[in-house]
C-alpha positions as CSV (number, residue, x, y, z in Angstrom):
1,D,39.6,-3.9,2.6
2,S,41.1,-6.8,0.8
3,P,43.4,-6.3,-2.2
4,E,40.6,-7.4,-4.5
5,Y,38.3,-4.8,-3.1
6,K,41.0,-2.1,-3.5
7,E,41.5,-3.1,-7.2
8,V,37.7,-3.1,-7.9
9,E,37.4,0.3,-6.1
10,A,40.2,1.8,-8.2
11,W,38.6,0.5,-11.4
12,A,35.2,1.9,-10.3
13,I,36.6,5.3,-9.5
14,G,38.5,5.5,-12.8
15,L,35.4,4.5,-14.8
16,I,33.2,7.0,-12.9
17,F,35.5,9.7,-14.3
18,L,36.0,8.1,-17.7
19,W,32.4,7.8,-18.7
20,P,31.2,11.4,-18.2
21,L,34.2,12.8,-19.9
22,G,35.1,10.0,-22.3
23,V,31.8,9.3,-24.0
24,P,31.1,12.9,-25.1
25,A,34.8,13.2,-26.2
26,L,34.6,9.9,-28.1
27,Y,31.3,10.9,-29.8
28,A,32.8,14.3,-30.8
29,Y,35.9,12.5,-32.2
30,L,33.8,10.0,-34.2
31,L,31.6,12.8,-35.6
32,W,34.7,14.8,-36.5
33,K,36.2,11.8,-38.3
34,C,33.1,11.3,-40.5
35,R,32.2,15.0,-40.9
36,N,33.0,15.0,-44.6
37,A,30.9,12.0,-45.4
38,I,28.0,13.5,-43.5
39,R,28.3,16.9,-45.1
40,T,28.7,15.6,-48.6
41,R,26.1,12.9,-48.1
42,R,28.5,10.2,-49.3
43,P,28.3,7.7,-46.5
44,N,31.3,5.6,-45.7
45,R,31.7,2.7,-43.2
46,L,32.2,5.0,-40.2
47,S,29.4,7.4,-41.0
48,R,27.0,4.5,-41.4
49,A,28.2,2.9,-38.1
50,T,27.7,6.2,-36.3
51,I,24.3,7.2,-37.8
52,F,22.8,6.8,-34.3
53,L,24.8,10.0,-33.4
54,W,23.8,12.2,-36.3
55,G,20.9,10.6,-38.2
56,D,18.1,12.5,-36.4
57,Y,19.7,15.9,-36.9
58,E,19.9,18.2,-39.9
59,T,23.2,17.9,-41.7
60,R,24.3,21.4,-40.6
61,C,23.8,20.3,-36.9
62,F,25.2,16.7,-37.1
63,W,27.5,17.6,-34.1
64,W,24.6,18.3,-31.7
65,E,24.6,14.9,-29.9
66,P,27.8,15.4,-27.8
67,F,26.4,18.7,-26.6
68,E,23.1,17.1,-25.7
69,I,25.0,14.4,-23.7
70,L,27.0,17.1,-21.9
71,R,23.8,18.9,-21.1
72,R,22.3,15.8,-19.6
73,L,25.4,15.0,-17.6
74,T,25.6,18.6,-16.3
75,L,22.0,18.7,-15.2
76,T,22.0,15.2,-13.6
77,G,25.5,15.0,-12.1
78,F,28.0,17.8,-12.5
79,V,25.7,20.5,-11.0
80,L,25.0,18.2,-8.0
81,I,28.7,17.4,-7.4
82,S,30.0,21.0,-7.9
83,T,27.3,22.7,-5.7
84,T,27.2,20.5,-2.7
85,G,25.5,22.4,0.1
86,Y,24.3,25.2,-2.2
87,S,20.8,24.1,-3.3
88,M,19.8,27.5,-4.6
89,M,22.9,27.7,-6.7
90,R,22.1,24.2,-8.1
91,G,18.7,25.4,-9.2
92,L,20.1,28.6,-10.7
93,I,22.8,26.8,-12.7
94,A,20.3,24.2,-13.9
95,T,17.8,26.9,-15.0
96,L,20.5,28.8,-16.9
97,I,21.7,25.7,-18.7
98,S,18.1,24.8,-19.6
99,I,17.4,28.3,-20.9
100,A,20.7,28.4,-22.8
101,F,19.8,25.1,-24.5
102,L,16.3,26.2,-25.1
103,M,17.6,29.3,-26.9
104,G,20.1,27.2,-28.9
105,L,17.4,24.8,-29.9
106,S,15.0,27.5,-30.9
107,V,17.7,29.2,-33.1
108,L,19.3,26.2,-34.7
109,V,16.2,23.9,-34.9
110,P,18.6,20.9,-35.2
111,L,16.3,17.9,-35.7
112,R,15.1,16.7,-39.0
113,S,11.6,16.1,-37.8
114,K,9.6,19.2,-37.0
115,I,7.5,17.2,-34.5
116,D,10.6,16.2,-32.7
117,D,11.8,19.8,-32.7
118,A,8.5,20.9,-31.1
119,L,8.7,18.2,-28.5
120,V,12.2,18.9,-27.6
121,L,11.5,22.7,-27.3
122,G,8.5,21.9,-25.1
123,C,10.6,19.6,-22.9
124,H,13.3,22.2,-22.5
125,L,10.8,24.9,-21.7
126,S,9.2,22.8,-19.1
127,L,12.6,22.0,-17.6
128,G,13.4,25.7,-17.4
129,V,10.1,26.4,-15.7
130,L,10.5,23.4,-13.4
131,F,13.9,24.6,-12.2
132,L,12.5,28.0,-11.4
């Protein structure tokens, strides 16, 4: 328990909380800043730099990536942390989240490639069945 250890531990704890909340927020902010360039199809420097966030999605669904990251974080971490000791509740929440995203994907069909849409729908369906 040296001072160096305490400093590294404080940084680690801070970053453990910063990443799951900060990355989706940063992605949402970046997409918000370049929304006009994306919608009007007049790329600027920022929209070209952030194409990895919106390039695979239909223009009307350019904002989908932050929600996808939140879904992944929820299924892999938040559900586990918030339901410690309640394994049945964990499965129920994971199933509901998977079904909600499956419904959102089937209504919005956000990806440009129809093959990618079909694969993502299949994966979400299999996740929903797996969690049951």
